[in-house]
C-alpha positions as CSV (number, residue, x, y, z in Angstrom):
1,X,154.6,86.5,140.0
2,X,153.5,90.1,139.0
3,X,152.1,90.9,135.8
4,X,155.0,93.6,135.3
5,X,157.5,91.0,135.6
6,X,155.7,88.7,133.1
7,X,155.7,91.5,130.6
8,X,159.2,92.5,131.2
9,X,160.1,88.7,130.6
10,X,158.4,88.7,127.4
11,X,159.8,92.0,126.2
12,X,163.2,90.8,127.1
13,X,162.9,87.5,125.2
14,X,161.9,89.3,122.4
15,X,164.5,91.8,122.1
16,X,164.6,92.6,118.5
17,X,160.4,92.7,118.3
18,X,158.0,95.8,119.3
19,X,155.4,93.9,121.7
20,X,152.1,95.4,122.1
21,X,151.4,94.1,125.7
22,X,147.3,94.6,125.5
23,X,147.3,92.1,122.6
24,X,150.6,90.4,122.6
25,X,151.1,91.1,118.8
26,X,154.7,91.1,117.6
27,X,155.5,93.7,114.8
28,X,157.5,92.8,111.6
29,X,159.4,95.5,110.2
30,X,162.0,93.7,107.9
31,X,163.6,90.7,106.9
32,X,165.3,89.4,110.0
33,X,162.0,90.0,112.1
34,X,160.2,88.1,109.7
35,X,162.8,85.1,110.0
36,X,162.6,85.4,114.0
37,X,158.7,83.6,113.6
38,X,160.8,80.2,113.5
39,X,161.6,81.2,117.4
40,X,157.6,81.5,118.5
41,X,155.6,79.9,115.3
42,X,152.5,80.4,117.8
43,X,152.6,84.3,118.2
44,X,150.6,86.6,116.4
45,X,152.7,88.8,114.1
46,X,151.9,91.7,112.0
47,X,153.8,93.7,109.0
48,X,154.3,97.2,109.6
49,X,155.9,98.2,106.5
50,X,156.6,96.6,102.9
51,X,159.4,94.3,103.4
52,X,162.1,93.6,100.9
53,X,164.3,90.6,101.4
54,X,166.8,90.7,99.0
55,X,168.4,87.3,100.1
56,X,167.9,83.5,99.7
57,X,166.9,81.5,102.9
58,X,164.9,78.3,103.8
59,X,161.0,78.7,104.4
60,X,159.7,79.6,108.0
61,X,159.5,75.9,109.7
62,X,155.8,76.4,110.4
63,X,153.3,79.0,111.6
64,X,150.6,78.2,114.2
65,X,149.7,81.4,115.1
66,X,148.8,84.4,112.9
67,X,150.4,86.7,110.3
68,X,148.5,90.0,109.4
69,X,150.1,91.7,106.6
70,X,148.3,94.8,107.1
71,X,147.9,95.2,103.6
72,X,151.6,95.3,103.1
73,X,153.7,93.6,100.6
74,X,156.3,91.0,101.3
75,X,158.8,91.1,98.0
76,X,161.8,89.8,96.6
77,X,162.0,86.5,98.5
78,X,164.5,83.9,97.2
79,X,163.0,80.5,99.1
80,X,165.1,77.1,98.9
81,X,164.9,73.9,100.4
82,X,163.8,70.4,100.6
83,X,160.4,69.0,101.5
84,X,157.5,71.6,101.6
85,X,159.2,74.8,100.3
86,X,157.3,78.3,100.5
87,X,157.2,81.1,103.2
88,X,156.1,78.6,105.5
89,X,156.7,74.9,105.2
90,X,153.6,74.1,106.9
91,X,150.7,76.1,108.2
92,X,149.1,74.5,111.5
93,X,145.7,75.8,112.1
94,X,147.1,79.5,111.5
95,X,145.8,82.5,109.8
96,X,147.5,84.3,107.3
97,X,145.8,87.6,106.1
98,X,145.6,91.1,104.3
99,X,149.3,90.2,103.0
100,X,150.9,90.5,99.5
101,X,153.6,88.7,97.9
102,X,155.5,89.9,95.1
103,X,158.4,88.8,93.0
104,X,158.8,85.3,94.7
105,X,161.2,83.0,93.4
106,X,160.6,79.2,95.0
107,X,163.2,76.4,94.2
108,X,162.9,73.1,95.7
109,X,163.0,69.2,94.9
110,X,159.6,68.2,96.4
111,X,156.2,70.2,97.1
112,X,156.7,73.5,96.0
113,X,154.1,76.5,96.9
114,X,154.5,80.0,97.3
115,X,152.8,80.7,100.7
116,X,152.6,77.3,102.4
């Protein structure tokens, strides 16, 4: 299979994301993009803007890749669930860097941590 075909398939599979082919970094510019990490937890992501999520959602199941906040802020997150409750339920050899969390609400019945 040619490289161009593989790149086209990756772009089609991640249609709601911008993919930088040379680095395979997936851009996150809104709350819906952030939640798509569940579809590819081994990916490499970067925020491209401050993101305010004025909605309640369950933690992202896990991250095994990388999330670079690029100095941007995730704010107004309302996280609820059972088990591990935080932005991520688990970090598995993952890297989260250059990220600010602001005005976070976490409600759970077990382990409650803001990031993990």
